[in-house]
N, C-alpha and C positions, 0 to 999 in steps of 0.2 A: 159927661162927662167931668168928675169933679173938680171945682176950683181948687190950687195951690195957695196956700198963704205964700207972698213977698219969700218969707223969712227961711218958708223949707224951700224954697226956690236954688236960697241962694245958700246951704246945707248944699242940696242934691246937687251944684255946679260944682262945688270948692271938691267934694270929692270926684266928680265927672273928670274934673282936671287932670285927677292921677293916674298916670299912667297904667295902661292897661285893664281899666275902669271905667266900661259904657255906665251908656246911663241908665239899664235897669241895673245895674248890677249897682252908680249913683243910689237909685234913688232907696235900692233895698240897704245897704248900708248906715246909709241918711232915718231912715226910721226904724230898721233898727234901735239905734243911737236915740232919737227923739221918744224911743219909745221904756228904753231903759233909763231913766238921770243919771242914775249911781252910775254907770257905767261911760256914758256917756262925762258929766264929771271927772271922771276920772280920767278918762282920755285924752280930755279939755286939756286940764291940770298937766297930767304926761306928756303935751303937747308944751306945752309952756313950758315944763321946767327943762327937757330936748331942745329950744329952742335956745336957753339962757344957758347951757353947759354944754351946748356943740359949736365948734372951729372950723375950718381947714387947714389942714397938716401947712405950716409952713411951706415945706421941701418938693411932697407928693399930692396935694392937694384932695386927700382925702377926707373924710368926715375922724374928728375925733374929738375929744373933752382935754386934750393938754396941746398944748403949742404944735409940739411934733406928734405924729403914728406914733403904734409901738414897733411898728417897720423901718421907720425911719431912725 
């Protein structure tokens, strides 16, 4: 069995922690992104941007880009 570098193991573990993603799918997703650098950089940029823009609605605690969601 080949040894997987610790940096790749960390990426796999992050995917594995997502709901509905098992270890095999986590490995597939991680390897796909690591083999497609343009896609991986775009994905990372989009996640970082979402983390900056997204917050919880002060009324219902759903995810929104504003103080209150569209429903509240």
